[in-house]
N, C-alpha and C positions, 0 to 999 in steps of 0.2 A: 502496499500499499503506501509504505514512500517514495516509493520511484514516481506515483503519479504525483507529489508534491513540490520537486525539483525543478528546478529552472535555473537556466542558464548560470553557471556559477555559483548556484543556491542550492549544491547538493546536499546531502553529509558525511562531510570532510571525512576519512577516518572508518569510515566500515569494514574492513578488509583487516585480517590477522592474517603473518604467518609468523608458525614455524614448528621447532624441530621437538620434534616427542615421540615414547614409544607409545604404543597400546596393546593391551589383552589381546588376545587370543580370545574366543568366542565361549572357551569355557571359561576362562579367566572373569571376564565379561562379565560370565550370566554370575556367577559369586558378587564380583564386585555390584550388581544392583540388586540381591538377595541382601548385602548385606544392609545395602539402601534402604530397601525398604523395612528390614528390621530392625533397623534403629526409627525409624519415622515412627512404628508403631510403638514398639520395647517407651520410646523418647516423646511421644503425642507431636512427632514434627511432622506439619503440609505440606513439603515443599516435593517437586514430584521426580526421582532419577533423568537423571542427563540422556538414556541411553543407549545401546550398545554398543553405537558406531558413535561415537562421541564419550568415550570413556580414555583417558590420557592422560599420561606422565607428563608435561611440560621439560623438554631439555633444556629450548632456548630459543627465545623469542625474537624474532629476526625482529621486526615491526607492524605496525597498526600505517594503512595506503585506504586515499583516494584512488583505490586499484587495489592492480598487484601488479608490479613493476617488472615488467622481464628480464631484464635486466641483470635487477639479484636477485630472482630463482637464478638462474644460474648461477650467479658465481656463490649461494647458498647448494647450490649440490656440485659443482664442482667442491668445494670443502666437504660435502658429503662422503663422496668417491671419497677424498684420501681416506679418511677409520678406520681402522684397523683395532679393532679388536672383535673375541671368540665373545659367541652367547657365554649371559646367565640370564638365574636364578632370579625377581623380583620375591618380596612378602613383605608384603601389611598385616600390619600385625594391633594396629592405634585408630582411633576414629575420633576424628575435631572439629571446631567450626576459629575456622580464620575468621581474624579480625578486617573490619575493612571500614571503606567510610558511609559505606550504604547500609541499608536496613538490614538487605540479606543477604546473609554469612553461606562462605562456599562452607560446606558436609562434608569433608576428605579421609584420604585414609594416608597415613602417615607408617614406617617406620624403617627400622636403620638399610638403604640397601647403597654401599660400600660401592659394588661396583655403576649403576646409576651414574654418583661422583664423578669416576670414571669416566666414565661415555661423554657427561654433556666436559670436560674439562679436553678427553683430546676430538667435541668438536669445538669447542675453544678455538686453540691453538691452530684448525685446520681454518677455520671462520676468518683470524686475524691473516694467512695468508689471502685470501681471498679481498683483502681491504673489509669485512664485514663485524672480528671480533669488534670490541671493550674493554679486554683488558682485562685484572682480576683483579680481587673485590668485591664483586656480588656477590652475596647469598644464595644462596642456595637450597632450600628443602624438599630433595622428592615428592613430590604426592599426586594425590588419584583424587582431584572432584568426582560428587559424589552428584550432588543433590546443591538444590541452594532453602535456604529455608530463614524466614525471622528468626525464629529462637541461636537460642548457641547452646555445643555441647562443650564441655570440659573435654579435657583428651581422657581414655575412653580406649581397655584391651577389647580387642574384636576377632575372632574366628579366623585366623591367618588368609587370606587372599595374594597368589601366590603365579607367577608363569613362567616360561621361557622365552627369554627378550633374544630373539630370533631377526629384531629388525628395528631398523631407529627410520622416521619417518619426515615427511615435511608438510604442513595441511596447509592450508587457508580457508580462515573460518568465517563464515559471510555474519558479522555480528549482530547478535539482535534477532535472525534471521533465522536459528538451529539448525547453524549444515553448517557439513566439514568437507573441503573436495584437496581430496591426497593431489599433490603435487609433484615425490617422487615420494622412492622408497628403495632403503640398498640395504642390507644384508649383515650383518653380522660379522666378520671372521678373523681366523686370527689364531 
């Protein structure tokens, strides 16, 4: 609907988000969805799970744009091709709400996942080579957002959810439209 309200030069800027991520396999996505529904039932949350196709762990944001710059995608893809890392297991065993400025808070799964940290570092090093690196210093907490809700959940253990990470992807998120488009995928090897 917002497309109808745009006039030349007066569109809604920054509606296209581009980021690298890992996504659960089908079984992992089903488990994430079950944890989300279990937590909603147990805690009286009203949020709806994001959907199995949108569950992901962000590795590194590339940026938010009005449209997707193809030269940027090409440089990001070049960096991704250089990553050498063997497949690894991730496990999320705690749930909590992250704080945000808006009233709805993300309910996320977290866990100690050193291999995700290592994959992010390898990707960042290669992004520097293509001119997309930000440099060291940004904090990173690997997490998987299940849903958004007005309620706040203190950190709590949950039945573990995990999968083997065999690849990472570059995603174009159509912000506010609940849709992801995969721009590329790269297998882990090494």
